[in-house]
Backbone as JSON, one array per atom type, in Angstrom:
{
  "sequence": "MKKILLPTDFSEQADYALKVAASLARQNNATIYLMHMLEMPSHLLSGDTNLDVPEQLLFMKIANERFEKTMQQDFMQGINVEVTVESHKAFDGITMAIRQYDIDLVVMGSSGVSGIKEMFIGSNTEKVVRTADAPVLVIKNDIENFNVSNFVFASDFTDDQKLVFEQAVDFANSFNAKLHLLFVNTPNRFVTTAAAEKKMNDFIASYDELGEHETHIYNDDTIEHGILNFSRAIDADLIGMSTHGRQGLAHFFNGSISEDLVNHALRPVITFKI",
  "N": [[-154.87, 158.61, 163.78], [-156.44, 158.61, 161.02], [-156.81, 158.71, 158.2], [-155.57, 156.77, 155.72], [-153.11, 156.49, 153.22], [-152.93, 154.32, 150.38], [-151.18, 153.73, 147.75], [-151.42, 151.68, 144.86], [-150.23, 149.22, 142.64], [-151.28, 146.9, 142.12], [-149.7, 144.71, 142.5], [-148.06, 141.78, 144.06], [-146.36, 142.9, 146.25], [-147.75, 145.25, 146.69], [-150.11, 144.24, 147.68], [-149.28, 143.12, 150.09], [-148.57, 145.51, 151.45], [-151.14, 146.52, 151.5], [-152.59, 144.75, 153.19], [-151.36, 145.31, 155.71], [-152.21, 148.0, 155.88], [-154.91, 147.7, 156.17], [-155.1, 146.34, 158.49], [-154.15, 148.39, 160.21], [-156.23, 150.25, 159.89], [-158.4, 148.95, 160.74], [-157.77, 148.84, 163.43], [-157.75, 151.36, 164.23], [-160.03, 152.56, 163.26], [-160.06, 153.74, 160.91], [-160.15, 155.27, 157.51], [-159.17, 154.14, 154.36], [-157.42, 155.38, 151.66], [-157.49, 154.23, 148.7], [-155.41, 154.17, 146.08], [-154.67, 154.17, 142.77], [-152.34, 154.55, 139.89], [-153.25, 155.17, 136.64], [-151.96, 153.05, 134.04], [-151.17, 154.67, 131.52], [-150.08, 155.87, 128.25], [-147.16, 157.62, 127.84], [-147.38, 160.04, 126.43], [-149.91, 160.83, 127.12], [-149.78, 161.37, 129.94], [-148.01, 163.53, 129.76], [-149.52, 165.6, 129.02], [-150.9, 165.39, 126.46], [-153.9, 165.43, 124.79], [-155.04, 163.86, 122.93], [-155.47, 161.29, 122.92], [-157.48, 158.49, 122.24], [-160.89, 158.26, 123.14], [-161.98, 155.53, 123.55], [-159.76, 154.2, 124.28], [-158.81, 155.41, 126.63], [-161.13, 154.47, 128.27], [-160.71, 151.68, 128.24], [-158.41, 151.45, 129.77], [-159.43, 152.43, 132.15], [-161.46, 150.48, 132.67], [-159.84, 148.2, 133.16], [-158.44, 149.0, 135.57], [-160.84, 149.23, 137.25], [-161.73, 146.62, 137.37], [-159.66, 145.39, 138.55], [-159.49, 146.65, 141.05], [-161.74, 145.66, 142.18], [-161.32, 142.81, 142.47], [-159.28, 143.24, 144.44], [-160.88, 144.17, 146.53], [-162.39, 142.26, 147.31], [-160.88, 140.65, 148.94], [-160.26, 138.64, 151.95], [-159.21, 140.11, 154.21], [-160.01, 142.69, 153.74], [-162.52, 143.1, 154.29], [-165.13, 144.93, 155.89], [-163.64, 147.25, 156.12], [-163.37, 150.74, 155.8], [-163.25, 152.26, 152.7], [-161.83, 154.42, 150.31], [-161.87, 154.69, 146.8], [-159.49, 155.78, 144.43], [-158.6, 156.98, 141.2], [-155.86, 157.85, 139.39], [-154.18, 159.83, 136.84], [-151.72, 160.94, 136.87], [-148.2, 160.95, 137.05], [-146.4, 158.62, 139.27], [-145.15, 159.79, 141.76], [-145.89, 162.51, 141.65], [-148.75, 162.13, 141.86], [-149.05, 160.77, 144.41], [-148.02, 162.86, 146.07], [-149.92, 164.86, 145.54], [-152.28, 163.66, 146.47], [-151.73, 163.27, 149.3], [-152.01, 165.86, 150.19], [-154.52, 166.57, 149.28], [-156.37, 164.93, 150.56], [-155.69, 165.07, 153.14], [-153.8, 163.34, 154.48], [-152.79, 160.97, 156.84], [-151.04, 158.9, 157.19], [-148.96, 157.16, 154.81], [-148.81, 154.09, 153.25], [-146.72, 151.84, 151.8], [-145.82, 149.31, 149.31], [-142.83, 147.28, 148.96], [-140.21, 145.69, 147.22], [-137.88, 143.26, 147.32], [-134.21, 143.86, 147.58], [-133.68, 145.92, 146.06], [-135.13, 148.2, 146.25], [-138.23, 150.19, 145.85], [-140.31, 148.83, 143.65], [-141.68, 148.56, 140.2], [-144.16, 150.8, 140.0], [-143.12, 152.48, 141.74], [-140.2, 153.25, 141.27], [-136.69, 153.9, 140.99], [-136.21, 157.35, 141.15], [-138.61, 158.06, 142.33], [-138.97, 156.48, 144.62], [-136.99, 157.73, 146.42], [-137.89, 160.31, 146.45], [-140.55, 160.03, 147.66], [-140.12, 158.79, 150.06], [-138.38, 160.7, 151.18], [-139.65, 163.33, 150.97], [-142.32, 163.23, 151.56], [-145.15, 164.81, 153.11], [-146.55, 163.27, 154.98], [-146.11, 160.68, 157.29], [-144.34, 157.88, 156.19], [-144.79, 154.52, 155.64], [-143.11, 151.56, 155.0], [-143.54, 148.43, 153.57], [-142.31, 145.12, 153.24], [-142.72, 142.48, 153.25], [-145.0, 139.6, 153.55], [-147.11, 140.13, 156.02], [-148.94, 138.69, 158.57], [-150.38, 139.48, 160.93], [-150.3, 142.56, 161.52], [-148.34, 143.98, 164.02], [-146.67, 145.83, 166.56], [-144.33, 145.49, 168.82], [-141.71, 145.94, 169.62], [-140.11, 148.82, 168.87], [-137.73, 150.5, 167.03], [-136.41, 153.66, 167.13], [-134.39, 155.58, 165.58], [-131.92, 158.21, 165.87], [-130.23, 161.62, 166.04], [-130.8, 162.86, 168.1], [-131.01, 165.87, 168.39], [-132.32, 169.27, 168.61], [-133.98, 169.64, 166.47], [-135.26, 167.22, 165.96], [-137.37, 166.88, 167.48], [-140.18, 167.33, 166.97], [-140.5, 165.26, 165.18], [-139.96, 163.12, 166.69], [-142.09, 163.27, 168.45], [-144.25, 162.34, 166.79], [-143.28, 159.91, 166.43], [-143.53, 158.73, 169.07], [-146.21, 158.76, 169.42], [-147.02, 156.96, 167.42], [-145.84, 154.73, 168.55], [-147.0, 154.5, 171.04], [-149.71, 153.96, 170.24], [-149.64, 151.26, 169.59], [-148.82, 150.27, 172.25], [-146.21, 149.85, 172.24], [-142.86, 148.87, 173.05], [-140.41, 151.46, 172.96], [-137.34, 151.7, 171.61], [-134.87, 153.65, 171.72], [-132.15, 154.95, 169.67], [-128.83, 155.56, 169.25], [-126.44, 155.66, 167.0], [-123.08, 155.16, 167.11], [-120.27, 155.97, 165.06], [-116.84, 155.59, 163.68], [-116.15, 157.82, 162.18], [-117.8, 159.89, 163.32], [-117.47, 159.93, 166.08], [-118.58, 159.83, 169.45], [-118.39, 160.16, 172.94], [-119.38, 157.69, 175.41], [-120.57, 158.83, 177.62], [-121.27, 161.41, 176.85], [-123.08, 160.97, 174.76], [-125.07, 159.66, 176.32], [-125.82, 161.67, 177.96], [-126.88, 163.53, 176.15], [-129.12, 162.1, 175.03], [-130.69, 161.73, 177.37], [-131.21, 164.14, 178.08], [-132.76, 165.06, 175.87], [-135.1, 163.5, 175.95], [-136.15, 164.25, 178.46], [-138.23, 165.99, 178.86], [-140.6, 164.91, 177.94], [-143.56, 163.8, 178.84], [-145.38, 161.87, 178.06], [-144.06, 159.53, 177.19], [-143.95, 156.36, 176.94], [-143.04, 152.82, 177.84], [-139.61, 152.56, 177.5], [-136.23, 152.32, 176.18], [-132.92, 153.31, 176.18], [-130.25, 153.33, 173.82], [-126.87, 152.94, 173.03], [-125.11, 152.19, 170.05], [-122.17, 150.93, 168.51], [-120.89, 151.01, 165.38], [-119.71, 150.58, 161.92], [-120.93, 152.1, 159.9], [-123.87, 154.35, 159.89], [-126.12, 153.22, 158.94], [-125.54, 150.41, 158.84], [-125.46, 150.12, 161.66], [-127.96, 150.65, 162.51], [-129.49, 148.6, 161.21], [-128.06, 146.31, 162.24], [-128.58, 146.49, 164.93], [-131.32, 146.5, 165.14], [-131.85, 144.01, 164.19], [-130.64, 142.47, 166.12], [-132.16, 142.8, 168.41], [-134.57, 141.98, 167.35], [-136.53, 143.6, 166.18], [-139.69, 145.03, 165.54], [-140.33, 147.14, 163.96], [-138.64, 149.87, 162.31], [-137.77, 153.1, 162.86], [-137.41, 156.56, 161.6], [-136.05, 159.81, 160.98], [-136.71, 162.17, 158.23], [-135.27, 164.57, 156.05], [-136.37, 166.43, 154.2], [-135.31, 167.22, 150.94], [-132.69, 167.19, 151.5], [-131.73, 164.93, 152.64], [-131.45, 163.0, 155.65], [-131.38, 164.66, 158.98], [-128.47, 166.07, 160.07], [-126.72, 163.65, 161.63], [-127.61, 161.68, 159.85], [-126.76, 160.89, 156.64], [-126.75, 161.9, 153.1], [-128.05, 159.29, 151.3], [-129.22, 157.89, 153.12], [-131.74, 157.16, 154.27], [-133.21, 156.05, 151.97], [-131.67, 153.95, 151.61], [-132.03, 152.46, 153.87], [-134.64, 151.71, 153.59], [-134.43, 150.24, 151.34], [-132.65, 148.03, 152.18], [-133.43, 147.0, 154.56], [-135.13, 144.44, 156.0], [-137.25, 144.46, 157.68], [-140.1, 146.34, 158.45], [-140.25, 149.83, 157.73], [-140.69, 153.1, 158.9], [-140.96, 156.43, 158.04], [-140.47, 159.77, 159.14], [-141.14, 163.2, 158.24], [-139.08, 165.98, 158.76]],
  "CA": [[-154.73, 158.09, 162.46], [-157.9, 158.37, 160.56], [-156.74, 158.59, 156.78], [-154.43, 156.01, 155.27], [-153.21, 156.42, 151.77], [-152.32, 153.2, 150.09], [-150.9, 153.67, 146.33], [-151.22, 150.42, 144.51], [-150.06, 148.87, 141.31], [-151.93, 145.66, 142.17], [-148.58, 143.67, 142.78], [-148.0, 141.12, 145.27], [-146.06, 143.72, 147.31], [-148.9, 146.23, 147.1], [-151.17, 143.44, 148.52], [-148.56, 143.1, 151.52], [-148.82, 146.72, 152.27], [-152.63, 146.82, 151.83], [-152.92, 144.02, 154.35], [-151.03, 146.09, 156.81], [-152.95, 149.15, 156.02], [-156.24, 147.19, 156.59], [-155.07, 146.13, 160.0], [-154.11, 149.7, 161.04], [-157.49, 150.95, 159.59], [-159.29, 148.26, 161.62], [-157.46, 149.11, 164.77], [-157.97, 152.95, 164.44], [-161.32, 153.04, 162.72], [-159.57, 154.79, 159.75], [-160.42, 155.02, 156.05], [-157.93, 153.67, 153.49], [-157.69, 155.71, 150.26], [-156.66, 153.28, 147.78], [-155.1, 154.91, 144.85], [-153.95, 153.43, 141.51], [-152.02, 155.43, 138.75], [-153.3, 154.41, 135.33], [-150.89, 152.82, 133.21], [-151.52, 155.31, 130.33], [-148.91, 156.24, 127.61], [-146.37, 158.84, 128.26], [-147.91, 161.3, 125.81], [-151.02, 161.44, 127.86], [-149.3, 162.04, 131.19], [-147.38, 164.83, 129.55], [-150.68, 166.51, 128.58], [-151.44, 165.33, 125.12], [-155.35, 165.19, 125.02], [-155.35, 163.19, 121.55], [-155.71, 159.7, 123.17], [-158.85, 158.03, 121.82], [-161.77, 157.94, 124.35], [-162.04, 154.16, 123.97], [-158.49, 153.63, 124.87], [-159.12, 155.76, 128.02], [-162.07, 153.69, 128.9], [-160.08, 150.48, 128.41], [-157.46, 151.58, 131.04], [-160.28, 152.46, 133.46], [-162.06, 149.19, 132.91], [-158.8, 147.38, 133.74], [-158.12, 149.39, 136.71], [-161.76, 148.87, 138.11], [-161.68, 145.12, 137.51], [-158.48, 145.07, 139.55], [-160.12, 147.19, 142.38], [-162.96, 144.74, 142.56], [-160.65, 141.72, 142.95], [-158.66, 143.69, 145.56], [-161.75, 144.45, 147.62], [-163.0, 140.94, 147.78], [-159.96, 139.77, 149.73], [-161.0, 138.53, 153.28], [-158.72, 141.11, 155.09], [-160.48, 143.97, 153.44], [-163.89, 143.14, 154.72], [-165.51, 145.7, 156.98], [-162.79, 148.31, 156.13], [-163.76, 151.93, 155.09], [-162.21, 152.32, 151.69], [-162.3, 155.37, 149.18], [-160.99, 154.32, 145.64], [-159.37, 156.92, 143.51], [-157.77, 156.7, 140.07], [-155.12, 158.99, 139.02], [-153.42, 159.66, 135.58], [-150.5, 161.66, 137.12], [-147.02, 160.27, 137.31], [-146.57, 158.15, 140.57], [-144.7, 160.55, 142.77], [-146.88, 163.6, 141.62], [-150.03, 161.59, 142.34], [-149.06, 160.63, 145.79], [-148.05, 164.02, 146.74], [-151.08, 165.68, 145.49], [-153.24, 163.0, 147.38], [-151.5, 163.44, 150.6], [-152.63, 167.15, 150.52], [-156.0, 166.72, 148.94], [-157.09, 164.17, 151.52], [-155.06, 165.36, 154.53], [-153.48, 162.17, 154.7], [-152.08, 161.01, 158.18], [-150.01, 157.97, 156.95], [-148.7, 156.52, 153.54], [-148.3, 152.86, 153.44], [-146.34, 151.49, 150.39], [-145.1, 148.08, 149.18], [-141.43, 147.33, 148.41], [-139.78, 144.18, 146.81], [-136.4, 142.88, 147.34], [-133.4, 144.81, 148.34], [-133.34, 147.08, 145.18], [-135.93, 149.33, 146.41], [-139.65, 150.0, 145.6], [-140.1, 148.62, 142.14], [-142.74, 149.01, 139.27], [-144.68, 152.07, 140.03], [-142.23, 153.11, 142.76], [-138.89, 152.95, 141.09], [-135.65, 155.08, 140.82], [-136.39, 158.71, 141.93], [-139.94, 158.07, 142.98], [-138.76, 156.0, 146.04], [-136.22, 158.74, 147.21], [-138.85, 161.4, 146.5], [-141.74, 159.85, 148.38], [-139.54, 158.64, 151.47], [-137.69, 161.81, 151.67], [-140.34, 164.54, 151.06], [-143.8, 163.18, 151.84], [-145.55, 165.45, 154.22], [-147.07, 162.44, 155.92], [-145.12, 159.6, 157.61], [-144.34, 156.82, 155.14], [-144.57, 153.25, 156.22], [-142.66, 150.62, 153.73], [-143.67, 147.03, 153.73], [-141.61, 144.32, 152.11], [-142.98, 141.05, 153.37], [-146.39, 139.37, 153.93], [-147.3, 140.2, 157.55], [-150.35, 138.19, 158.81], [-151.1, 140.35, 161.83], [-149.24, 143.57, 162.03], [-148.31, 144.51, 165.4], [-145.49, 146.49, 166.96], [-144.0, 145.32, 170.16], [-140.44, 146.61, 169.72], [-139.97, 149.78, 167.77], [-136.44, 151.21, 167.17], [-136.18, 154.81, 166.57], [-132.9, 155.94, 165.47], [-131.91, 159.68, 165.85], [-129.08, 162.0, 166.69], [-131.36, 163.64, 169.43], [-131.04, 167.24, 168.29], [-133.63, 169.83, 168.75], [-134.9, 169.55, 165.21], [-135.79, 166.02, 165.97], [-138.47, 166.88, 168.53], [-141.42, 167.28, 166.35], [-140.63, 164.02, 164.57], [-140.0, 162.33, 167.75], [-143.54, 163.19, 169.06], [-144.92, 161.36, 165.87], [-142.83, 158.55, 166.63], [-144.15, 158.43, 170.34], [-147.59, 158.57, 169.15], [-147.08, 155.75, 166.8], [-145.55, 153.6, 169.49], [-148.25, 154.45, 172.05], [-150.93, 153.4, 169.46], [-149.46, 149.89, 169.75], [-148.21, 149.89, 173.48], [-144.95, 149.24, 171.9], [-141.63, 149.61, 173.82], [-139.72, 152.31, 172.1], [-135.88, 151.64, 171.73], [-134.24, 155.02, 171.3], [-130.94, 154.43, 169.3], [-127.87, 156.47, 168.88], [-125.24, 154.89, 166.43], [-121.66, 155.75, 167.04], [-119.36, 155.45, 164.11], [-115.52, 156.17, 163.68], [-116.05, 159.3, 161.74], [-118.62, 160.78, 164.17], [-117.48, 159.41, 167.39], [-118.97, 160.58, 170.71], [-118.17, 159.24, 174.11], [-120.66, 157.17, 175.83], [-121.09, 159.79, 178.6], [-121.76, 162.49, 176.05], [-124.25, 160.36, 174.17], [-126.13, 159.36, 177.3], [-126.49, 163.01, 178.46], [-127.64, 164.02, 175.01], [-130.34, 161.41, 174.88], [-131.37, 161.91, 178.5], [-131.64, 165.66, 178.11], [-133.7, 165.19, 174.91], [-136.38, 162.85, 176.27], [-136.59, 164.68, 179.82], [-139.48, 166.96, 178.71], [-141.7, 163.96, 177.32], [-144.38, 163.16, 179.82], [-146.26, 160.72, 177.6], [-143.23, 158.51, 176.77], [-144.19, 155.07, 177.59], [-142.05, 152.03, 177.96], [-138.66, 152.84, 176.56], [-134.89, 152.14, 176.58], [-131.87, 154.05, 175.32], [-129.12, 152.39, 173.4], [-125.58, 153.56, 172.13], [-124.56, 151.18, 169.29], [-121.02, 151.15, 167.68], [-120.82, 150.37, 164.09], [-118.9, 151.29, 160.97], [-121.79, 153.18, 159.35], [-125.1, 154.48, 160.61], [-127.16, 152.27, 158.24], [-125.16, 149.16, 159.45], [-125.8, 150.18, 163.14], [-129.45, 150.57, 162.66], [-129.79, 147.17, 160.75], [-127.68, 145.34, 163.12], [-129.17, 146.57, 166.28], [-132.71, 146.02, 165.02], [-131.69, 142.51, 164.15], [-130.31, 141.84, 167.56], [-133.39, 142.89, 169.42], [-135.73, 141.39, 166.65], [-137.37, 144.71, 166.2], [-140.98, 144.84, 164.42], [-140.44, 148.42, 163.07], [-137.51, 150.84, 162.29], [-138.35, 154.52, 162.54], [-136.23, 157.6, 161.55], [-136.61, 161.15, 160.41], [-136.26, 162.64, 156.98], [-135.07, 166.19, 156.16], [-136.46, 167.07, 152.85], [-134.27, 166.87, 149.84], [-131.2, 167.18, 152.03], [-131.47, 163.68, 153.4], [-131.65, 162.96, 157.08], [-130.82, 165.73, 159.67], [-127.14, 165.93, 160.96], [-125.89, 162.29, 161.37], [-128.03, 160.78, 158.65], [-126.23, 161.61, 155.48], [-126.99, 161.35, 151.86], [-129.24, 158.52, 150.86], [-129.51, 156.82, 154.32], [-133.25, 156.84, 154.47], [-133.71, 155.16, 150.87], [-130.82, 152.77, 151.75], [-132.48, 151.69, 154.81], [-135.81, 151.26, 153.02], [-134.08, 149.18, 150.4], [-131.97, 147.03, 152.75], [-134.08, 146.56, 155.75], [-136.22, 143.37, 155.73], [-138.32, 144.83, 158.49], [-140.94, 147.41, 158.13], [-139.47, 151.0, 158.04], [-141.46, 154.25, 158.84], [-140.22, 157.73, 158.15], [-141.26, 161.05, 159.51], [-140.43, 164.29, 157.71], [-138.82, 167.15, 159.74]],
  "C": [[-155.98, 157.64, 161.73], [-157.94, 158.27, 158.97], [-155.36, 157.97, 156.31], [-154.39, 156.04, 153.82], [-152.32, 155.09, 151.33], [-152.05, 153.14, 148.42], [-150.61, 152.15, 145.98], [-150.98, 150.2, 143.0], [-150.55, 147.43, 141.09], [-150.98, 144.43, 142.17], [-148.84, 142.92, 144.03], [-147.62, 141.86, 146.41], [-146.96, 144.65, 147.67], [-149.84, 145.53, 147.87], [-150.51, 143.36, 150.02], [-148.96, 144.3, 152.21], [-150.34, 146.98, 152.42], [-153.21, 145.99, 153.02], [-152.56, 144.7, 155.62], [-151.8, 147.32, 156.98], [-154.49, 148.78, 156.5], [-156.1, 146.99, 158.1], [-155.01, 147.3, 160.74], [-155.33, 150.45, 160.96], [-158.38, 150.35, 160.58], [-159.1, 148.78, 163.09], [-157.8, 150.56, 165.15], [-159.27, 153.3, 163.91], [-161.15, 153.83, 161.53], [-160.23, 154.31, 158.45], [-159.13, 154.89, 155.34], [-158.35, 154.47, 152.15], [-156.73, 154.97, 149.46], [-156.5, 153.88, 146.45], [-154.18, 154.15, 143.85], [-153.62, 154.56, 140.28], [-152.2, 154.58, 137.48], [-152.13, 154.34, 134.56], [-151.03, 153.31, 131.86], [-150.1, 155.54, 129.63], [-148.4, 157.46, 128.14], [-146.93, 160.09, 127.76], [-149.16, 162.0, 126.6], [-150.68, 162.07, 129.2], [-148.52, 163.24, 130.99], [-148.31, 165.8, 129.03], [-151.29, 166.48, 127.21], [-152.9, 164.75, 125.38], [-155.98, 164.31, 123.79], [-155.63, 161.73, 121.79], [-157.22, 159.52, 122.95], [-159.54, 157.76, 123.19], [-161.77, 156.5, 124.62], [-160.83, 153.5, 124.57], [-158.38, 154.12, 126.41], [-160.03, 154.77, 128.66], [-161.51, 152.17, 129.11], [-159.21, 150.51, 129.61], [-158.32, 151.72, 132.31], [-160.93, 151.2, 133.7], [-161.24, 148.22, 133.6], [-158.75, 147.54, 135.11], [-159.36, 149.08, 137.64], [-162.03, 147.4, 138.49], [-160.68, 144.71, 138.73], [-158.9, 145.53, 140.93], [-161.05, 146.14, 142.92], [-162.31, 143.44, 143.11], [-159.98, 142.15, 144.39], [-159.67, 143.73, 146.74], [-162.45, 143.24, 147.95], [-162.08, 140.04, 148.6], [-160.56, 139.8, 151.19], [-160.42, 139.81, 154.31], [-159.16, 142.55, 154.73], [-161.89, 144.1, 153.81], [-164.11, 144.04, 156.04], [-164.56, 146.98, 157.14], [-163.42, 149.46, 155.26], [-162.89, 152.24, 153.97], [-162.77, 153.48, 150.74], [-161.22, 155.11, 148.06], [-160.91, 155.51, 144.9], [-158.45, 156.4, 142.4], [-157.17, 157.79, 139.57], [-154.25, 158.78, 137.52], [-151.96, 160.49, 135.75], [-149.43, 160.42, 137.21], [-147.06, 159.88, 138.86], [-146.16, 159.14, 141.78], [-145.62, 161.77, 142.89], [-148.14, 163.26, 142.26], [-150.1, 161.4, 143.77], [-148.97, 161.81, 146.54], [-149.28, 164.92, 146.77], [-152.22, 165.05, 146.47], [-153.13, 163.18, 148.79], [-152.14, 164.98, 150.99], [-154.07, 167.23, 150.35], [-156.79, 165.94, 150.07], [-156.65, 164.34, 152.92], [-154.72, 164.02, 155.11], [-152.75, 161.96, 156.02], [-150.89, 159.97, 158.03], [-150.06, 157.34, 155.62], [-148.32, 155.24, 153.73], [-147.97, 152.37, 151.96], [-145.6, 150.22, 150.39], [-143.81, 148.17, 148.63], [-141.15, 145.95, 148.11], [-138.28, 144.23, 146.79], [-135.62, 143.97, 147.96], [-132.84, 145.86, 147.26], [-134.28, 148.19, 145.23], [-137.36, 149.14, 145.94], [-139.85, 149.95, 144.12], [-141.47, 148.96, 141.46], [-143.12, 150.34, 139.47], [-143.84, 152.88, 140.98], [-140.71, 152.88, 142.33], [-138.03, 154.16, 140.98], [-136.11, 156.29, 141.74], [-137.57, 158.67, 142.76], [-139.82, 157.58, 144.47], [-137.95, 157.09, 146.84], [-137.23, 159.95, 147.39], [-140.01, 161.24, 147.63], [-141.24, 159.7, 149.92], [-139.08, 159.9, 151.99], [-138.64, 163.06, 151.86], [-141.77, 164.37, 151.38], [-144.27, 163.92, 153.04], [-146.33, 164.73, 155.21], [-146.06, 161.47, 156.19], [-145.33, 158.46, 156.41], [-143.85, 155.54, 155.74], [-144.38, 152.15, 155.04], [-142.69, 149.21, 154.28], [-143.13, 146.21, 152.71], [-142.14, 142.85, 152.0], [-144.53, 140.7, 153.7], [-146.39, 139.23, 155.51], [-148.69, 139.78, 157.86], [-151.1, 139.21, 159.68], [-149.96, 141.43, 162.09], [-149.36, 144.27, 163.28], [-146.83, 144.91, 165.78], [-145.19, 146.27, 168.31], [-142.65, 146.07, 170.57], [-140.21, 147.55, 168.58], [-138.63, 150.61, 168.02], [-136.57, 152.5, 166.42], [-134.83, 155.42, 166.65], [-132.71, 157.54, 165.12], [-130.5, 160.2, 166.31], [-129.43, 162.84, 167.9], [-130.97, 165.15, 169.52], [-132.49, 167.83, 168.38], [-134.6, 169.8, 167.64], [-135.59, 168.31, 165.03], [-136.95, 165.91, 166.71], [-139.8, 166.76, 167.96], [-141.6, 165.68, 165.69], [-140.69, 163.01, 165.67], [-141.36, 162.16, 168.39], [-144.25, 162.37, 168.27], [-144.54, 159.88, 166.32], [-143.43, 157.84, 167.98], [-145.51, 157.9, 170.11], [-147.76, 157.27, 168.54], [-146.85, 154.49, 167.86], [-146.54, 153.26, 170.53], [-149.43, 153.76, 171.5], [-150.85, 151.76, 169.59], [-149.05, 149.27, 171.18], [-146.97, 149.33, 173.21], [-143.82, 149.77, 172.91], [-140.62, 150.19, 172.61], [-138.16, 152.14, 172.47], [-135.24, 152.74, 170.95], [-132.65, 154.7, 171.0], [-130.09, 155.54, 168.75], [-126.77, 155.49, 168.33], [-123.97, 155.67, 166.5], [-120.78, 155.07, 165.89], [-118.03, 156.14, 164.31], [-115.41, 157.54, 163.19], [-116.85, 160.38, 162.54], [-118.56, 160.35, 165.66], [-117.77, 160.37, 168.64], [-118.78, 159.73, 171.83], [-119.53, 158.91, 174.62], [-121.41, 158.17, 176.92], [-121.81, 160.99, 178.05], [-123.18, 162.15, 175.48], [-125.3, 160.19, 175.14], [-126.73, 160.65, 177.79], [-127.3, 163.58, 177.43], [-129.03, 163.37, 174.88], [-131.11, 161.64, 176.16], [-132.06, 163.32, 178.54], [-132.84, 165.88, 177.0], [-135.01, 164.63, 175.31], [-136.96, 163.42, 177.69], [-137.89, 165.31, 179.83], [-140.76, 166.08, 178.22], [-142.43, 163.26, 178.47], [-145.09, 161.77, 179.41], [-145.26, 159.55, 176.93], [-143.34, 157.38, 177.67], [-142.86, 154.22, 177.83], [-140.79, 152.07, 176.98], [-137.41, 152.42, 177.08], [-134.02, 152.99, 175.7], [-130.79, 153.17, 175.05], [-128.06, 153.26, 172.55], [-125.06, 152.39, 171.47], [-123.36, 151.66, 168.48], [-121.18, 150.32, 166.38], [-119.87, 151.09, 163.05], [-119.64, 152.39, 160.28], [-123.2, 153.25, 160.11], [-126.14, 153.47, 160.14], [-126.92, 150.88, 159.0], [-125.62, 149.07, 160.93], [-127.24, 149.96, 163.31], [-129.96, 149.15, 162.32], [-129.46, 146.28, 161.76], [-128.29, 145.22, 164.39], [-130.63, 146.01, 166.16], [-132.62, 144.46, 164.82], [-131.63, 141.74, 165.47], [-131.49, 141.83, 168.39], [-134.68, 142.3, 168.58], [-136.87, 142.34, 166.62], [-138.6, 144.4, 165.25], [-141.0, 145.99, 163.61], [-139.18, 149.18, 163.46], [-138.18, 152.1, 161.96], [-137.12, 155.49, 162.41], [-136.84, 158.87, 160.98], [-135.99, 161.29, 158.95], [-136.13, 164.09, 156.94], [-135.18, 166.69, 154.83], [-135.54, 166.32, 151.74], [-132.84, 166.72, 150.21], [-130.92, 166.12, 152.85], [-131.74, 163.9, 154.85], [-130.71, 164.07, 157.87], [-129.49, 165.19, 160.36], [-126.57, 164.57, 160.47], [-126.38, 161.43, 160.31], [-127.59, 161.74, 157.45], [-126.59, 161.11, 154.31], [-128.23, 160.66, 151.65], [-129.54, 157.57, 151.98], [-130.91, 156.37, 154.43], [-133.65, 155.94, 153.33], [-133.02, 153.98, 151.11], [-131.49, 151.88, 152.65], [-133.74, 150.94, 154.35], [-135.56, 150.08, 152.19], [-133.53, 147.98, 150.99], [-132.66, 146.35, 153.86], [-135.18, 145.54, 155.36], [-137.37, 143.74, 156.56], [-138.98, 146.12, 157.91], [-140.2, 148.65, 158.56], [-140.59, 152.21, 157.88], [-140.48, 155.5, 158.96], [-141.09, 158.76, 158.29], [-140.5, 162.22, 158.97], [-140.26, 165.38, 158.71], [-139.37, 168.26, 159.12]]
}
C-alpha cells in the first residue's frame, strides 16, 4: 500500500478520513494524494469556458487556503502528500485519479446513517463504493489511532471471491489482525451448517499465508443485519466485503447491500471490487 487517495471537501468527516489515511501512510511509508473538487458552477463542469478568469482564481485561492490549514494539523506532520485540485464532478474525478496515480486505496469520509454527504451524495456513494478499481475504506467517526485487531470479512465463499479475499488477507496481515470469516445464513437463502462449514473450509484450504482466523456462520433475517449484528457482537474494528461492479455484490449480496452497509455501519467499512 504505497498510494492512498483521499478526496476531501474539507468537512469534519473528511478530516476523520484524513487522520486514518495519515496513520496508514505513516505505517506503510505511503504517499497520500489529497484531492479536492473545486466547487465551481455547473456550467463550468459541463464544459462552458466562459467563466471569468478572476472567478476561477478565487475558487483556486480558497482551495489553496483550505489545503494549507489541512496540512498544518499535527497528524499530517511527516507525511508524504501530493495535492491535486480537480474541476470534474466528484465521481468522475475520483475514478480518473485512481487510474492516473495507480492508487492502492481510497479513503473517504462519511457522515451519519444517510450516506456520504456533501461532495459524496446520492449516486456518487453508490458509484464509488461499487465500481472503484481500488479498495475503498469509508470512515465515519474520529479515530485517534487507527488499528485493526478484529477484521470481519463477509462472503459467500464462491470462486469469484478469491481475488478479493487475497486483498482482504493482505490488508489483515498488514495489521496482524485476526480475520473473522463470516457466512450469513438467512431464511431466504438457508444453508445447513455442515454445508456452509464445508464451503468455507474448502475455500480457504489453499491459502498458505492466512494468518490468525476463525470461521463463523451467523443466522439473521437479512445479510446486512447479520453482518452488522455479528460485527457488533465481537466489537470488530473493520468490516470488509466484495463489490461486483454495477450489479451489486456477488451472489448472496443483493442490490444495494454495499452502500447500505456503508450507510448504516458505525464501524469502518472496506470494499474490494471483484
